N, C-alpha and C positions, 0 to 999 in steps of 0.2 A: 504494500500500500504506500503510495507516494504522496497523495494529497487527500485532505479531508475538508469537506465543505460543512461549516457549522451554520445551520439555519435555526429559526425559531418558529413557534406557533403564533408569534406576533411580536410587537415591539415591547421592549422592556422586560423580557422574560429571563434575562441573564445570560444571553449568548456570549457576551464579551468576557465575563468573569470565568465561565467554563472554558472558553477558548484559551484564555490566558493561563488557566490552571493546567490544561493539557500541554500547552507550549512549554511551561515551566517544568512540568513533570518529565516530559520526554527529553528535554534538553539536559536537565540536571540529573535526574535519577536514571535515565536510560542512555545518556551519553550521545544522543542524536544531535545532528546539526539541524535545528528546526528553523524553518522560515515561516513568516506570517504575511498575510495579505488581507486587506479589506478593500476590494475593488472600488467601491464608492462609499464615502462617508458624508452624510448630511448632518446639519447642525454642527459643523466643524468649528472647533475652538483650538487655535494653535498651541495653547498652553495645556490643554487637557482634552484628550480624545481617545476613542477606541483604538485607533491606529498606534498612538504613542504607548498605550497600555500593552498592546500586543507586542510591540517592539521590545519594551522593557522586560516583559514576562518571558519572552523567548530567548533574550540575549542576542537577538539578531543585529548584525552590523549593517544591514541594508538601509539605504536612505529612505526617508519617509515618502519621497516621491514615487518610489517603487512599492512600498508597503500600502500606500493609499494613493493610487494614481489620480483619482478624481475626488476633490473635496469641495463641498458646497456649504455655505453658511446657513441656508434655510433648513430648518428641521422638518423635512418632508420626504416623500418618496423620491428617489433619484431622478425620475423623469420630470417630476414637478420642480425640484430644486434646480435642475439644469436649465429648464425652460425659463425659470424666474431670473436666472443670471444670463440668459440669452446665449447659452452654451449647449454643445451637443456631446454626448458620450460616444466615443469611438470604440466599438467592440474590438477592432483590430489592435488598437493600442493596449487595451486590457489583456488581450490574449498574448501579445508579445511580452508584456511584463510578467504575466503568469508563467510563460514558458521559461523566461530568464530565471525567475525565482526557483522554479521547479528544478532547473539544472544545477542550481547552487547548493541545494539542501537535501538532506536525507528524507525529510518530511516537511510538507508545506501545509499549514493550516490556514484556510481561507474562510473569513467570516462574512456573511451576508449582512443585509440591512433589513430589519423587520422580518416578515414572514416570507415564505417561498414564492408567493404570488405578488410580491412587491415589484412594480415595473421599473426596470432600469432605463429603458427608453421606449418609444412608441412600439407596442406589440412585442416587446422582449422583456421577459421576467427573469428573476433569479433562478427559477427552475430551469429555464433555457440555458443559463450559464452553467449550472451544475451538470446538465446533460452534455453540452458540447465540449466541456472540459473533462468529461468522463470522471468526475470526482465521486468518491464515496461520501455520502451525506449523513450528517449527524444532526438529529432533531433535539433542540432544547425546549423544554416546556416548564413553565412555572407551576410548582406544586400547590395548586389552590383550586377553589371551586370553579368549574367550567373547563378544567384542563383535559378531561376525558374526551369531550367532543372535539376540541381544537386539535388535540394530539392525533386522534384517530383520523380526522379529516386530512391533516397534513400528511400523515404516513401513507394513507390510501391514495392520495393524489400523487405523491412522489412515485409510488410503485406503478401507478397507471401510466406515468410518463417514462417508464423504463429507467428510472434513476435508482442507482444502487443506494440502499439505506443501511447504514451500520446498525442503527438502533436509536433509542430515545434515552435522554438523560433528564430526569426530573430535577428541577432546581428549587431548593427550599430558600427562596429569595428573602422571605421575611423570617425574623427570629421567632415570632409567635404566629405560625401559619394557622389558617382556619381548619376546622375539624375534618374537612374532606381530604386533607393532606395525608391522613392516616390510611384511608381506604383507597386512594388513587393508585398507589403502586400495584396492589393486588388486582384491582379491576383492569388496569391497563395490561398487566401480564396476561390476563384472561382473553382480552380482545385484540391486542396489538398484533399486526401481521409481521412485526419485526421485534428484535429483542429489546427488553427494557434493561439498559446497562447499569442503572443504579440511580441513587438519589444524591445529589450534590448538596453538601451542608450549607447552612446560612453562614456567610463570612462577612466580616467587617474589616477590610484591608484598605490601606490608603496608598495610592499610586506614588506619593512622594516619599513613602517609607523606604529606607535603604534595603529592608528585608522583604520587600514586596514579592519579588520573584521566588525567593527561597520559601517564604510562607505559603505561597500558592502550591508549590510542589509538595510541601509537607502536608497541607490539607488533603490533597488528592491521594497521597501515599497512605495516610492514616485511614482514609475511607476505603481504600483497596484492602489494606491489612485487616480492617474490621469486617470485611465481607459485605460492605454496603455498596461496593462498586466493582465492576469487572471491565478490564480493558483487554481481555483475551482476544477479542476480534480484531483489535488494532494491530496486534503483533503476531497473529497466527499466519 
């Protein structure tokens, strides 16, 4: 497995923190040269962004122009944000950067924006990007009320588009989740057409903290050791 596409069941479900944890774990604990990419980031802040967090978590030395080729200030779908700035997203440029990063690293973790059907440009969605780049897709879903429907819909759609799905990670985004968080894992295991890989614990980490990268690797390692998480599919 050379590249993993991290998508979500929606916006704000915790894609970035899980992608960062995977990047930190595989680079520090598994000794892999991990690259990261967020093809398009909206709501861009040059001082704090998903792309910068991914870069720090992975230890990547790639420049931010490669990690996040397209950056827009407006917090909206890429198609909308690009139109607002009178710009157009060139899929050829994205593919060239992707191939360059792929050749540099043992593993490339690519994070989308929002859910799988967020439009990148007119008539072209993140699902299309995952398919044409032939990436294994990982679905992140927030462990809360409503996640069963959103997660099943996302996974069934991905499979209907012949996109390879590694599995689902439930994210305990809140420290005090609602009661459904206890039953969600067992119900999803019953109905999911793909593996439920585990539940990612609620974490409060700060990007500016010097131990940010190591702490993320430790969180994931402890979850694996405790049996709450499995990455067997990633390395099989």
